C-alpha positions, 0 to 999 in steps of 0.5 A: 234581254240583259238587265241594266246592271249586267254590263257594268258588272261585266266591265268591273269583273274584266277590269279585276281580271286584267288587274288581279296582280295589282289588287292582290299586291295592294291587299298584301302590302296593306296587310303587311303594313297595317300592323305597324300602324298600331304602335304608331297610333298608340305613340300618336295618342290614338290608342283606340285606333291602335287597339282596333288594328290589334283586335283585327289581327288578333283573329289571325295571329296569336300576338304573343308579345315574346314572339312579336316586334315592338316599335315606338314602345308598343307591340306590332299587331302580329308576330315575327313569323307573320311579319316575315310571311306577309312581307315576303308575299307583298315583296314577292308579288311586286317582284312577280310583276317584273317577271310575270310573263316568263314565270313558271309555277313551282311544282305542287310537290316542291311546294309541299316539301318547301312548306314542311319547315313552317308546318314543323316550326309552327306545329312545334311552337303550338305544341310548346304553347300547349305544354307550357313552354317546356320544349323550347325553354322559352327562348323567343327573343330577337336573335335567338334560334327560335326567332330565326326559325320563325323568320326563315320559315315565314320567308320560305312560306311566303316565297312558296305562296308566290312561286306556286300560286301567282304563275298559276293565276296568271296563266289561268286568268289569261284567257278570261282577260280578253 
């Protein structure tokens, strides 16, 4: 005998399995957009909200001002690389919705190879931060080589995530959605 909460829970789980892409896209669109609301909140006279958003993203991003965008005179709550990475995942997920039935996953070997640039770029920035900026010379301004490396490696990593994982999730959840 099943308890009264099992059937409704099953319906919720099935709905989530059927609509996994919608849920994931909503998450990543929100995650990519929310940091831009921190400067908007500050500009609108809501500094507490801006600081709260900034604090939430501070757990996952270094938020170095030299490696971040500014909007409305205030720093966006995450760095250039995260802007590129999460915006690409959000847009890539939306595009995946158009081709999901025909998409084949990127091989894991190709994913590893295509992930090396962000590992090397992020690792070199981390090492540079640890030795006080002596390796890169502190050139992080928009338009600098370091800026473009962060943007390109972030976009590439976002594409790798979508091309590797989304088709696999689509394939693997198909039998469970019935």
